[in-house]
C-alpha positions, -999 to +999 in steps of 0.1 A: +092+110+247+117+082+244+126+056+275+160+034+282+167+010+301+191+008+329+207-016+321+220+002+291+214-033+268+183-028+256+170-006+226+148+026+234+108+023+239+084+049+239+058+052+263+034+028+252+062+006+246+077+006+282+037+004+295+036-032+284+066-042+283+071-039+329+102-051+329+131-041+299+146-077+284+177-067+298+166-077+325+166-031+336+140-008+346+131+019+323+131+056+323+130+081+307+155+092+281+147+130+288+136+145+321+108+167+310+107+209+327+083+221+349+086+260+361+070+284+381+047+292+352+034+258+340+024+255+376+009+288+372-015+277+344-020+242+363-028+253+389-071+258+383-073+221+367-093+195+378-069+164+390-081+148+355-072+175+337-041+175+357-030+143+352-034+150+309-008+173+316+016+157+335+013+120+320+008+140+285+050+152+292+061+116+287+034+096+273+038+116+238+031+085+218-010+087+232-027+116+209-040+143+238-079+134+228-074+099+234-053+104+270-077+130+288-105+104+278-083+073+302-078+096+326-116+108+329-119+075+334-099+066+352-103+095+380-142+092+373-163+101+405-178+068+407-141+055+417-129+090+435-150+112+453-140+147+441-115+160+442-097+127+440-075+140+467-079+162+492-054+181+516-063+169+554-042+195+577-032+182+606-026+213+628-044+202+658-012+171+656+012+199+647+011+233+632+022+230+595+013+197+588-004+179+563-017+145+553-026+141+516-053+119+507-044+090+484-068+064+494-099+071+481-102+050+456-116+014+451-089-005+477-085+021+501-055+027+495-027+051+477-022+025+446-054+027+431-039+061+414-017+049+397-034+019+390-065+029+376-054+053+350-031+019+339-064-001+338-076+020+313-039+026+297-025-010+292-068-020+273-064+010+251-034+001+241-039-033+238-069-029+221-050-005+195-021-028+189-043-058+187-027-079+217-034-092+249-017-091+277-007-113+310-004-096+343+024-111+361+029-093+397+039-093+434+019-077+459+033-076+500-011-059+502-019-034+482-010-034+449-025-070+436-068-061+449-054-023+431-044-041+398-070-067+400-102-041+408-084-017+380-082-051+354-113-071+364-131-074+336-111-059+313-108-072+276-080-087+263-061-089+306-055-116+326-041-107+363-016-133+381-008-120+413+013-127+443+009-127+474+030-140+510+005-165+524-006-154+558+012-123+554-014-101+549-045-082+568-081-101+566-091-069+546-064-070+519-070-112+511-108-103+513-105-077+484-082-097+460-091-133+472-132-123+467-129-115+432-145-146+414-137-128+379-121-156+348-096-130+343-079-127+378-055-156+392-049-149+431-015-169+436-006-169+475+036-185+481+049-201+507+069-170+516+075-140+519+071-105+497+106-108+484+101-147+477+074-132+452+091-108+439+117-128+427+098-152+409+080-126+390+116-111+381+125-154+372+096-157+347+101-114+335+138-127+327+129-155+307+126-138+272+110-170+261+093-174+285+079-140+290+076-134+251+051-175+249+031-160+274+026-122+267+039-116+301+038-077+318+039-061+350+017-032+366+040-035+398+059-001+406+086-010+383+058+002+353+069+034+341+032+039+338+028+040+375+054+062+384+045+086+360+010+084+374+023+090+407+041+121+398+005+135+394-005+136+428+031+151+438+025+181+416-015+184+426-003+179+464+024+210+458-007+232+441-030+228+469-006+233+494+004+266+479-026+277+474-032+302+498+003+317+492+008+351+469+019+349+433+052+360+449+053+337+473+045+304+456+078+313+434+095+304+469+068+280+482+086+250+491+075+217+508+088+183+525+073+154+517+076+122+538+067+088+524+065+056+535+088+032+518+098-006+513+097-008+469+110+027+460+088+032+437+058+057+458+088+080+466+112+082+433+076+090+413+083+123+442+123+122+433+116+125+396+093+158+402+115+169+421+143+163+392+118+178+368+115+215+387+086+209+413+095+231+447+098+197+471+129+209+490+133+171+509+123+140+508+119+124+537+121+083+539+101+062+563+106+028+567+090+003+590+114-024+608+126-036+576+146-007+573+173-018+544+163+018+529+164+041+559+199+020+566+210+033+528+204+071+531+221+071+568+256+052+560+254+056+521+257+011+521+223-009+508+224-041+520+190-063+507+184-087+536+163-126+526+137-138+537+145-155+565+156-118+579+124-095+566+106-091+599+066-093+600+053-061+610+023-044+619+025-019+585+025-057+561+027-036+526+069-027+539+078-061+546+104-058+520+140-062+520+148-057+485+137-022+471+132-032+431+129+004+422+158+020+439+178+006+407+161+037+386+178+063+415+210+046+419+214+052+382+206+084+377+231+090+411+259+074+397+252+075+359+246+048+331+289+041+329+294+040+366+261+026+371+272-003+351+303-011+367+290-014+402+254-026+404+276-060+397+287-055+428+257-059+444+243-089+422+275-104+436+285-099+470+249-089+477+257-049+488+264-018+475+285+010+492+277+043+483+293+061+509+314+080+483+279+095+467+261+104+500+266+140+506+246+139+471+222+116+481+216+144+507+227+176+496+221+177+460+187+152+455+168+157+494+167+126+507+169+120+542+150+092+560+141+073+599+122+041+608+091+031+626+086+007+650+056-009+661+054+008+695+063+042+676+033+037+647+011+026+680+017+059+698+013+081+668-020+062+660-030+072+696-018+107+693-038+116+661-066+105+668-068+120+709-060+153+688-085+155+662-104+121+669-095+102+631-080+071+623-046+068+604-036+035+589+001+016+604+020+026+571+011+061+574+014+060+611+051+050+601+052+078+580+039+109+604+061+092+633+094+104+606+077+136+595+070+150+635+113+136+640+123+157+613+098+181+607+113+222+608+097+254+610+090+275+578+087+245+559+051+230+549+055+191+558+033+169+532+025+132+547+017+108+518-012+086+527-012+050+524-041+036+529-072+040+554-073+028+587-104-001+579-079-026+563-053-027+595-085-027+623-065-049+647-035-025+651-056+002+648-080-018+676-042-022+698-037+016+692-070+026+709-085-003+729-113-006+701-114-016+667-134+012+647-164+002+635-165-017+600-185-002+577-208-023+558-193-028+527-166-044+548-181-065+570-199-076+536-172-083+519-152-103+549-178-130+541-176-134+506-162-168+494-123-162+487-103-181+452-067-183+459-041-212+446-016-215+473+022-230+459+052-234+473+080-213+466+088-227+434+098-212+397+084-245+381+053-248+400+044-208+389+055-217+352+029-250+356-004-222+363+003-196+340+011-213+311-026-236+322-048-201+323-031-173+303-044-153+277-034-163+242-022-136+213-049-141+185 
């Protein structure tokens, strides 16, 4: 399997090469040169596999340059019971809220967020590649809350890897900050930027697009632009469909389709769902849920993608989705338009600040199955209360965004799977506002919040970031 750049100006690479590269040399994103096919017969062969074995099967379709025995060892370590309790991804029926609604439990990992599932894979796969090739890697990333902690917990104390993680100063929850800033491992560097997430992301892109600086300091990326994350996320879409269809008869399974609802800010998670749908996984509709920073809902409703400035990006109660420029959308638009038309039209986004895709809006809906909706703060509070009253359970505000939009778009006869974003404990203040009382924090979280925090704060300035990295980056042997 080879990977090519959406910009079409970089040589093709293997999976492990793309894994270390992050952003392509021409500024594009890595996409598979061809899409593997999942058939009904293959799905039946996979039905009896546990999560790690399924991960080896799905990721193995893309990571063809990793020997299968090595890949099995990598995924076994990534999804070990010490990191994720069995079955790794539980499905949680919400029939007491509304029949046919199911929550896909993606937040059972070390940092209580869905990012752990892909990041723990990268935390094993990248050191494997580095040791094999005798290299080091300085990971440069940006987080709106959950990616950073998941990356740091996956790579802490790993040989040959350092992590430089940018986060927007004052824009994360107390638990999100504590999970990142309390780490004292020498290979972990937390950097708070005076700005919003999109500013952090712009700094990462600026340095990643500087080929000389990137090469000199061995920079790579593990945020959602990394194709390894996308491929690892494809596993839990496949797992969720298999578990949702377990009770159907063999004949019914061949006609069993689901709707999948994904809270989305940077379009990485839902792109993984789109990838599995393209491969043949029986997903009828991909329902994208945004918060008030709803540039993606605007795209799939109007056909126009219009990113917003930092000043226009709102601070909301679902902060991990406070994003107004969706990095991974480029992969979908490339597929939607085709390489030649993409090259001609993507320039308009960079020159005018918007991309008019109204001539392809019907295809987004009919061919690719996308629909969308926006959730507000009031919606989140109402949904958190509704779930708690119906079942006694708690959901975080991002998952509440997804449930809110799911309840609007559900149709009889089609099971609706909502991808969980995080555990409610990470966002206790919003849960308290919804219910009138805060959930009792676990002893582990209470201890976490008391730990000393380690973070460097810088202005939104590219040169300041360059200096910091130059001082602390690992050097190639």
